[in-house]
C-alpha positions in Angstrom: -45.4 -2.0 -7.8 -44.1 -3.5 -11.0 -46.4 -5.7 -12.9 -45.1 -9.2 -13.4 -44.1 -9.9 -17.0 -43.4 -13.1 -18.7 -40.6 -13.1 -21.2 -40.5 -15.6 -24.0 -37.8 -16.3 -26.5 -37.9 -18.2 -29.8 -36.6 -21.7 -29.4 -34.4 -23.3 -31.9 -36.7 -24.3 -34.8 -34.3 -25.0 -37.6 -36.6 -24.7 -40.6 -38.3 -21.6 -39.3 -35.0 -19.9 -38.6 -33.5 -21.1 -42.0 -36.5 -19.5 -43.8 -35.8 -16.2 -41.9 -32.1 -16.4 -42.6 -31.5 -16.9 -38.8 -30.1 -20.4 -38.8 -27.4 -19.6 -36.2 -29.5 -20.8 -33.4 -28.5 -22.4 -30.1 -30.2 -25.7 -29.2 -31.5 -26.2 -25.7 -32.7 -29.7 -24.9 -33.2 -32.2 -22.2 -33.1 -35.2 -24.6 -29.9 -37.0 -25.1 -31.5 -39.1 -27.8 -31.4 -36.1 -30.1 -27.7 -35.9 -29.7 -26.7 -39.5 -30.4 -24.9 -38.7 -33.7 -23.5 -35.3 -32.6 -19.8 -34.6 -32.3 -18.3 -31.8 -30.2 -14.9 -30.1 -30.1 -15.5 -28.8 -26.6 -17.6 -29.9 -23.7 -18.4 -27.4 -20.9 -19.4 -29.0 -17.6 -22.0 -26.8 -16.0 -24.4 -24.2 -17.3 -23.8 -21.5 -14.6 -22.1 -18.1 -14.3 -18.8 -18.9 -16.0 -19.9 -21.9 -18.1 -22.3 -20.1 -20.4 -19.8 -17.2 -20.9 -17.0 -19.6 -21.9 -19.4 -21.7 -24.1 -20.7 -18.6 -25.9 -17.2 -17.4 -26.9 -16.0 -20.9 -28.0 -19.1 -21.6 -30.0 -18.6 -18.7 -32.4 -16.5 -20.9 -34.6 -16.5 -24.3 -32.8 -19.0 -27.0 -31.8 -19.7 -26.9 -28.0 -21.8 -29.1 -25.7 -22.9 -27.6 -22.3 -24.2 -30.0 -19.7 -26.3 -28.5 -16.9 -27.9 -30.5 -14.2 -30.6 -28.0 -13.5 -33.6 -26.8 -15.6 -34.1 -24.1 -18.2 -36.1 -21.4 -16.4 -36.2 -18.7 -19.1 -39.6 -17.5 -18.1 -39.3 -17.7 -14.3 -40.3 -14.2 -13.1 -38.9 -14.8 -9.6 -35.5 -15.1 -11.2 -35.8 -12.4 -13.9 -37.2 -9.6 -11.7 -34.2 -8.2 -9.8 -36.6 -6.8 -7.1 -37.8 -10.3 -6.1 -37.1 -10.6 -2.4 -33.8 -12.2 -1.8 -34.2 -15.9 -0.9 -37.6 -16.3 -2.6 -37.9 -20.0 -3.4 -37.6 -21.0 -7.1 -36.7 -24.2 -8.9 -33.1 -22.8 -9.2 -32.6 -22.4 -5.4 -30.8 -25.2 -3.7 -28.9 -25.6 -0.4 -26.0 -27.8 0.6 -25.7 -28.6 4.3 -22.2 -27.7 5.4 -20.2 -29.8 7.8 -20.5 -28.6 11.4 -19.0 -25.2 11.7 -17.5 -23.2 14.6 -20.1 -21.8 17.0 -20.1 -20.0 20.4 -21.2 -23.0 22.4 -20.2 -25.9 20.3 -20.7 -26.4 16.6 -23.4 -25.0 14.3 -25.2 -26.6 11.4 -25.3 -24.0 8.6 -26.6 -24.4 5.0 -25.2 -22.7 1.9 -27.4 -21.6 -0.9 -26.4 -22.0 -4.6 -28.1 -21.9 -8.0 -28.8 -24.9 -10.1 -30.4 -23.9 -13.4 -29.2 -22.2 -16.5 -27.3 -19.2 -15.3 -26.4 -20.9 -12.0 -26.0 -18.6 -9.0 -26.1 -15.6 -11.3 -29.8 -16.4 -11.6 -30.5 -16.2 -7.8 -27.8 -13.9 -6.3 -28.1 -10.4 -5.1 -26.6 -8.9 -8.3 -24.1 -6.7 -6.3 -21.7 -5.2 -8.9 -18.5 -5.8 -7.1 -15.0 -6.2 -8.6 -11.6 -7.2 -7.3 -9.0 -4.6 -6.6 -5.6 -3.8 -7.8 -4.1 -4.9 -4.5 -6.1 -8.2 -4.7 -5.1 -9.1 -8.2 -1.5 -8.2 -7.4 -1.6 -10.8 -4.7 -3.1 -13.4 -7.1 -0.4 -12.7 -9.6 2.4 -12.8 -6.9 1.1 -16.3 -5.8 2.6 -17.6 -9.1 0.1 -16.6 -11.7 1.7 -14.3 -14.3 -0.8 -12.5 -16.4 -3.4 -12.2 -13.7 -2.6 -8.8 -12.3 -5.1 -6.0 -12.4 -3.9 -4.4 -15.6 -4.1 -7.7 -17.5 -7.4 -8.8 -15.9 -9.4 -5.5 -16.2 -9.8 -5.8 -20.1 -11.6 -9.2 -19.7 -14.0 -7.7 -17.1 -14.6 -4.8 -19.6 -15.2 -7.3 -22.4 -18.0 -8.9 -20.6 -19.8 -5.7 -19.7 -22.3 -3.2 -21.1 -22.2 -0.5 -18.5 -25.2 1.9 -18.4 -24.0 5.3 -17.0 -26.3 7.0 -14.5 -28.8 9.5 -16.0 -28.7 13.1 -14.8 -31.3 12.4 -12.0 -29.4 9.4 -10.7 -26.1 11.3 -10.8 -27.6 14.2 -8.9 -28.8 11.7 -6.3 -25.3 10.2 -5.8 -24.6 7.7 -8.5 -21.0 7.9 -9.8 -18.9 6.1 -12.4 -15.6 6.3 -14.3 -16.0 5.5 -17.9 -12.4 4.4 -18.4 -12.8 1.3 -16.2 -16.0 0.0 -17.8 -17.0 -1.8 -21.0 -19.9 -0.7 -23.1 -20.5 -3.4 -25.7 -20.4 -6.7 -23.8 -23.2 -9.2 -23.0 -23.7 -8.4 -19.3 -25.8 -5.4 -18.4 -24.5 -3.4 -15.4 -26.3 -0.3 -14.1 -27.8 1.6 -11.2 -31.5 0.9 -10.6 -34.0 3.1 -12.4 -35.0 5.1 -10.4 -32.2 5.1 -7.9 -33.3 3.1 -4.8 -33.9 5.1 -1.5 -31.7 8.1 -2.3 -32.3 9.8 1.0 -31.2 6.7 2.9 -28.1 6.5 0.6 -27.1 10.0 1.5 -27.5 9.4 5.2 -25.5 6.1 4.9 -22.6 7.8 3.2 -22.4 10.7 5.7 -22.6 8.3 8.7 -19.9 6.0 7.2 -17.6 9.0 6.8 -18.2 10.0 10.4 -17.8 6.6 11.9 -14.4 6.2 10.2 -13.4 9.7 11.1 -13.2 10.9 7.6 -10.7 8.2 6.5 -13.2 6.4 4.4 -14.3 8.7 1.6 -16.6 8.9 -1.4 -15.3 6.9 -4.4 -15.7 8.0 -8.0 -16.3 4.3 -8.9 -16.0 1.3 -6.6 -15.0 -0.8 -9.6 -11.9 1.2 -10.4 -9.6 -1.2 -8.6 -9.1 1.1 -5.6 -12.2 0.7 -3.6 -10.3 0.3 -0.3 -10.9 3.2 2.0 -14.0 4.3 0.0 -17.8 4.1 -0.1 -20.3 4.8 -2.8 -23.8 4.1 -4.2 -23.5 0.7 -5.8 -24.4 -0.6 -9.3 -25.7 -4.1 -9.9 -25.7 -6.5 -12.8 -29.1 -5.5 -14.0 -30.2 -3.8 -17.1 -33.2 -1.7 -18.1 -35.4 -3.4 -20.7 -36.9 -0.7 -22.9 -39.7 -2.9 -24.2 -40.9 -3.9 -20.8 -39.9 -0.5 -19.3 -38.4 -2.2 -16.2 -35.1 -3.4 -14.8 -34.2 -7.0 -15.3 -31.6 -9.4 -13.9 -28.4 -9.7 -16.1 -27.9 -13.4 -15.3 -25.3 -15.4 -17.3 -28.2 -17.0 -19.1 -29.8 -13.7 -20.0 -26.5 -12.3 -21.0 -24.7 -15.1 -22.9 -27.4 -17.6 -23.9 -31.0 -16.3 -24.4 -30.6 -13.0 -26.4 -31.0 -13.3 -30.2 -27.6 -11.6 -30.7 -26.0 -14.4 -28.7 -27.4 -17.4 -30.6 -24.7 -19.8 -31.8 -25.2 -22.5 -34.4 -22.4 -24.6 -32.8 -23.8 -24.5 -29.3 -25.9 -27.3 -27.8 -27.1 -27.0 -24.2 -28.2 -30.2 -22.4 -30.3 -29.5 -19.3 -31.5 -31.8 -16.6 -28.4 -33.9 -16.8 -25.4 -34.2 -14.4 -21.9 -35.4 -14.9 -21.0 -38.8 -13.5 -17.3 -38.8 -14.5 -14.8 -37.3 -16.9 -13.3 -39.9 -19.2 -9.5 -40.0 -19.6 -6.8 -41.9 -21.5 -3.1 -42.4 -21.0 -0.4 -41.8 -20.1 1.3 -44.4 -22.3 4.6 -43.8 -20.5 5.6 -42.7 -17.1 5.7 -38.9 -16.6 3.3 -38.1 -19.5 0.1 -36.2 -19.0 -3.3 -37.8 -19.2 -5.7 -36.7 -21.9 -9.4 -36.1 -21.3 -11.6 -37.7 -24.0 -15.2 -36.8 -22.9 -17.8 -37.2 -20.2 -20.3 -39.7 -18.9 -23.7 -38.0 -18.1 -26.9 -39.2 -16.6 -30.4 -37.6 -16.1 -30.6 -35.6 -12.9 -33.7 -37.5 -12.0 -32.0 -40.8 -12.6 -31.9 -43.0 -15.7 -29.5 -44.4 -18.3 -26.1 -42.9 -18.8 -24.8 -41.4 -22.1 -21.2 -40.7 -23.2 -20.1 -37.7 -25.2 -16.6 -37.1 -26.6 -14.7 -33.9 -27.0 -12.1 -33.7 -29.8 -10.3 -30.7 -28.3 -10.9 -29.8 -24.6 -13.2 -30.3 -21.7 -13.9 -27.2 -19.5 -15.0 -27.9 -16.0 -17.3 -25.1 -14.7 -19.5 -26.7 -12.1 -18.5 -24.2 -9.3 -16.4 -24.4 -6.1 -18.8 -26.9 -4.5 -19.1 -29.4 -7.3 -16.1 -29.1 -9.6 -13.8 -30.9 -7.1 -16.4 -33.6 -6.6 -16.5 -34.4 -10.3 -12.7 -34.5 -10.4 -12.6 -36.9 -7.4 -15.2 -39.2 -8.9 -13.1 -39.3 -12.1 -10.0 -40.4 -10.2 -8.3 -37.0 -10.1 -7.3 -35.9 -6.6 -5.5 -37.1 -3.5 -4.6 -40.7 -4.4 -4.8 -42.0 -0.9 -8.2 -40.4 -0.3 -9.5 -41.7 -3.6 -8.3 -45.2 -2.8 -10.2 -45.1 0.5 -13.4 -44.7 -1.5 -12.5 -47.5 -3.9 -11.7 -45.1 -6.7 -8.7 -45.9 -8.9 -6.6 -42.8 -9.1 -5.7 -41.6 -12.7 -3.9 -38.5 -11.5 -2.5 -37.8 -8.0 -3.4 -34.2 -7.4 -3.6 -33.5 -3.6 -4.9 -29.9 -4.0 -8.3 -31.0 -5.5 -10.9 -30.0 -2.9 -8.4 -28.2 -0.6 -7.9 -24.4 -0.1 -11.8 -24.1 0.0 -12.8 -20.8 1.5 -15.7 -18.4 2.0 -16.3 -15.1 3.6 -18.6 -14.8 6.7 -21.5 -12.4 6.7 -23.0 -10.6 9.7 -26.6 -10.5 8.5 -28.6 -10.7 11.7 -28.7 -6.9 11.7 -32.0 -5.0 11.1 -32.6 -1.5 12.6 -36.2 -0.4 12.9 -37.2 2.7 11.0 -38.7 5.6 12.9 -42.3 6.5 11.8 -41.1 9.8 10.5 -38.7 8.1 8.2 -41.3 5.8 6.6 -41.1 7.3 3.1 -40.1 5.8 -0.2 -36.8 7.7 -0.5 -35.7 5.9 2.7 -37.6 2.5 2.5 -37.2 2.0 -1.2 -40.9 1.3 -1.5 -41.6 -2.1 -3.2 -38.4 -2.1 -5.3 -35.4 -2.9 -3.1 -32.0 -4.1 -4.0 -29.4 -5.4 -1.5 -26.5 -3.1 -0.9 -27.5 0.2 -2.4 -24.5 1.8 -0.5 -21.3 -0.1 0.1 -18.2 0.8 2.1 -14.8 -0.9 1.9 -12.7 0.2 4.9 -9.1 -0.8 4.9 -7.2 -2.4 7.9 -5.9 1.0 9.0 -9.4 2.5 8.7 -11.0 -0.3 10.8 -8.3 -1.2 13.3 -6.2 1.9 13.6 -2.4 1.9 13.6 -1.9 -0.3 16.6 -4.5 -2.9 15.5 -3.2 -2.9 12.0 0.3 -3.6 13.2 -0.9 -6.4 15.4 -2.8 -7.9 12.4 0.2 -7.6 10.2 2.2 -9.6 12.8 -0.5 -12.3 13.0 -0.6 -12.7 9.2 3.2 -12.9 8.9 3.5 -15.4 11.7 0.3 -17.4 11.1 0.0 -21.0 12.3 -0.9 -23.5 9.7 -1.6 -26.3 12.2 -5.4 -26.1 12.1 -5.6 -26.0 8.3 -3.1 -28.8 8.0 -5.0 -31.0 10.4 -8.3 -30.7 8.5 -6.7 -31.0 5.0 -7.5 -27.4 4.1 -4.0 -27.0 2.8 -1.5 -29.5 1.5 1.5 -28.0 3.3 2.3 -25.2 5.7 3.9 -23.1 3.0 0.5 -22.8 1.3 -1.0 -20.8 4.1 2.1 -18.9 5.1 2.6 -17.7 1.6 -1.1 -16.7 1.2 -1.1 -14.9 4.5 2.0 -12.9 3.7 0.5 -11.9 0.3 -2.7 -10.9 2.2 -0.6 -8.7 4.5 1.0 -7.1 1.5 -2.5 -6.4 0.0 -3.6 -4.8 3.2 -0.5 -2.6 3.1 -1.5 -1.3 -0.3 -5.2 -0.6 0.3 -7.2 -3.8 0.1 -10.5 -3.7 1.9 -10.5 -5.4 5.3 -14.2 -5.6 5.6 -17.3 -4.6 3.6 -20.3 -2.8 5.0 -23.5 -2.5 3.0 -26.8 -0.8 3.6 -30.2 -2.2 2.4 -33.5 -0.4 2.7 -36.8 -2.1 3.6 -40.4 -1.4 4.5 -39.9 -1.4 8.3 -36.2 -1.7 8.9 -32.8 -0.9 7.4 -30.3 -3.7 7.2 -26.6 -2.9 7.8 -24.7 -6.0 7.1 -20.9 -6.6 7.2 -18.6 -9.3 5.8 -15.0 -10.2 5.9 -13.2 -9.9 2.6 -10.0 -12.0 2.7 -10.5 -14.9 5.1 -7.5 -17.1 6.1 -9.5 -20.1 7.3 -9.2 -23.0 4.9 -11.6 -25.9 4.4 -12.3 -28.8 2.0 -14.7 -30.2 -0.5 -14.7 -34.0 -0.4 -16.9 -36.7 -1.8 -18.0 -39.6 0.5 -19.7 -41.6 -2.2 -19.2 -42.4 -5.9 -22.9 -41.6 -6.5 -23.1 -38.3 -8.4 -26.5 -37.7 -6.8 -24.9 -37.4 -3.4 -23.7 -34.0 -2.3 -20.0 -33.7 -1.4 -19.0 -32.8 2.2 -18.4 -29.0 2.2 -16.4 -27.8 5.1 -15.5 -24.0 5.1 -13.9 -24.1 8.5 -15.3 -20.6 9.2 -13.5 -18.5 11.8 -10.9 -21.1 12.7 -8.0 -18.7 12.5 -7.3 -16.0 15.0 -7.0 -13.3 12.4 -10.5 -14.1 11.0 -12.1 -13.6 14.4 -10.3 -10.3 14.9 -11.7 -9.0 11.6 -15.2 -10.3 12.4 -15.2 -8.6 15.8 -14.0 -5.3 14.3 -16.8 -5.5 11.6 -19.4 -6.0 14.3 -18.2 -3.0 16.3 -18.4 -0.7 13.3 -22.0 -1.9 12.6 -22.9 -0.9 16.2 -21.3 2.5 15.8 -23.2 3.1 12.6 -26.5 2.5 14.4 -25.9 5.3 16.9 -24.3 7.9 14.6 -26.3 10.6 12.8 -27.6 11.2 10.3 -28.2 7.5 9.8 -29.4 7.1 13.4 -31.9 9.9 12.9 -33.8 7.5 10.6 -34.2 4.8 13.3 -36.3 4.3 16.4 -34.6 5.5 19.6 -33.6 2.0 20.9 -32.8 0.5 17.5 -29.4 -0.9 18.5 -30.7 -2.7 21.6 -33.8 -3.9 19.8 -31.7 -5.4 17.0 -29.8 -7.6 19.5 -26.4 -6.3 18.2 -23.6 -5.8 20.7 -23.7 -2.3 22.3 -21.0 0.2 21.6 -18.3 -0.5 24.2 -19.2 -4.2 24.6 -16.3 -6.4 25.5 -14.4 -8.5 23.0 -15.9 -11.6 24.6 -19.4 -10.3 24.2 -18.9 -9.3 20.6 -17.2 -12.7 19.8 -20.1 -14.5 21.3 -22.5 -12.6 19.1 -20.4 -13.2 16.0 -20.1 -17.0 16.6 -23.8 -17.3 17.4 -25.1 -15.4 14.4 -22.7 -15.3 11.4 -23.8 -16.8 8.1 -22.0 -17.9 5.0 -20.9 -15.2 2.7 -22.0 -17.6 -0.1 -19.0 -16.7 -2.2 -17.2 -20.1 -2.1 -13.9 -20.2 -3.9 -10.5 -21.9 -4.0 -11.2 -25.6 -4.1 -9.3 -26.1 -7.4 -6.8 -23.3 -6.9 -4.7 -21.6 -9.5 -1.3 -21.6 -7.9 1.9 -23.6 -8.1 1.5 -27.3 -7.9 3.9 -27.6 -4.9 1.6 -25.2 -2.9 -1.4 -27.4 -3.6 -2.4 -25.8 -6.9 -4.7 -27.6 -9.2 -4.5 -25.5 -12.3 -1.8 -23.4 -14.0 -2.2 -19.7 -14.9 -3.6 -21.0 -18.3 -6.2 -22.9 -16.2 -5.0 -26.3 -17.4 -5.3 -29.0 -14.7 -1.8 -30.0 -13.8 -0.9 -33.4 -15.3 -3.4 -33.1 -18.2 -3.2 -32.0 -21.8 -6.7 -30.7 -22.3 -8.7 -30.3 -19.1 -9.3 -26.8 -17.9 -11.3 -25.3 -15.1 -13.0 -22.0 -15.4 -15.1 -21.2 -12.3 -14.8 -19.9 -8.8 -12.9 -22.9 -7.6 -9.7 -21.6 -9.4 -9.6 -18.3 -7.5 -6.9 -18.9 -4.8 -7.6 -15.9 -2.6 -11.0 -14.3 -1.8 -10.2 -11.1 -3.7 -13.7 -10.9 -5.3 -15.9 -9.3 -2.5 -18.9 -10.5 -4.5 -17.9 -13.0 -7.1 -20.0 -12.6 -10.2 -18.5 -9.7 -12.2 -15.0 -11.0 -11.4 -16.0 -14.5 -12.6 -17.2 -13.1 -15.9 -13.6 -11.8 -16.3 -12.3 -15.3 -15.5 -14.6 -16.8 -18.1 -13.6 -14.3 -20.8 -9.9 -14.8 -20.0 -10.4 -18.6 -20.1 -12.1 -18.5 -23.4 -9.4 -16.3 -24.9 -6.7 -18.7 -23.8 -8.6 -21.8 -25.1 -9.1 -20.1 -28.5 -5.5 -19.1 -28.6 -4.5 -22.8 -28.1 -7.0 -23.8 -30.9 -5.3 -21.3 -33.2 -1.9 -22.6 -32.4 -3.0 -26.2 -33.1 -4.4 -25.5 -36.6 
């Protein structure tokens, strides 16, 4: 068992660092009084996954203020240790109660977890090293986003990354990689665990996956190569091996872009414990002109007096898919009719704000008991377990077969937009029909239909599954102008027929895995029945009932300020500028219009790097 280790960093002590010749020091404070006379070129709203990456790049040669509502938890071992049991409470763990969601016998009340501290959800997530695919980014670009295809996006993911190749022992135990798709000098550490977790289990999982999918799903040389569809592999995570401590550590956004001495920035100030009330705007002076953002109004998270800060260049909104739309709406940017119903004077009528909200569903209520003979560290992982040590990405044809794939293609190309329109999840029918057709195109290339991942444990092995490209569309809407009140988040899970078809297919494959050797040889004889998972050969009605009764959020919320044409309900342009503004950008998961990041973090670092590059290019042009 690893020994807990506290990690301390030197705080910004100007005189001390000046004497050492290290004056380029980031300031982290919770005191607005110390910032009264400060001026900033850029203000970044949020201190989470993308926010700190954007701020780091901008602050190399510019003054930047980051405003984060949560605390600075630099020494919290529950966060820094990647082997902390997933879901362990910490001051960074928060939940938002979703609006009532679809259930088997009526609606269900389901919470969604998110991170609220420096690093945001990258400080509490499962660190799964997933990337989007060529097919997925092709769909994003075809939606009206030139410059966002795989070939253009990959360099920004590489820029963020320091990939640590597997050592000879890890490689012999099944860890693979392709050097050409990785970066080796970026801030974010990505690697396989040292030592590789449960290699015997990993080998059994791979062999059984191959058998269940009749050889159609094969071993990948690297699941991050853009072509993970139809493949499985051992998985890397955004973790890194600390040579001083001789242990693996979480590569959160904070520990990648903020805390290390090499990432200190003289121009960067991080204000923690404060939330944004509203974004301040001016103009337009004439009809048809864009509005200009001038700064932000902030207040202590625990309550207290407000403070105003101005930005001379741009404001970058990076509060995430749950909260970025809420900040815009409180600031008068959104659907004008809706804003007026809350007594908010609209400054910019932008109906897509808070629409197109989406999340994958997870089938997580699946634990198969380990046979006594299999209770060894190479199968259980011992005390150091990571989620998803082996991952499979079956395609539509792999999962549904030719006839099922043809039926799904027809569903997608003839999808009804009635449900999404009725709830406000889309601003017009064309939004969903366009996205569904692009999703069908992506499946025809090789985009994964589902994801299956294996996780060891002391007494049971989890085999979870999730959808990858849901078509159900929901909303984020405020119901109060009080920034301390959570918005109403409604994911509308499983409200399209195609999403239910995918979920049922995923559940069936999980059942098949449990009874197929060599994986089944690791389990007790009645593992499938004991787990309560539908039996192989169960009816569609039985499987649907189980899915609707047990699914959980994928916790990869996206899309609520989507990057797509304004007429489709888009909120930002391909340059991430909010339509109708001169200098307000959004750089977080809310801009991703389709759920092409099976797990969002590594893709979002690419979004952050691309956003910073575009912002700096604008600054250069305006010199």
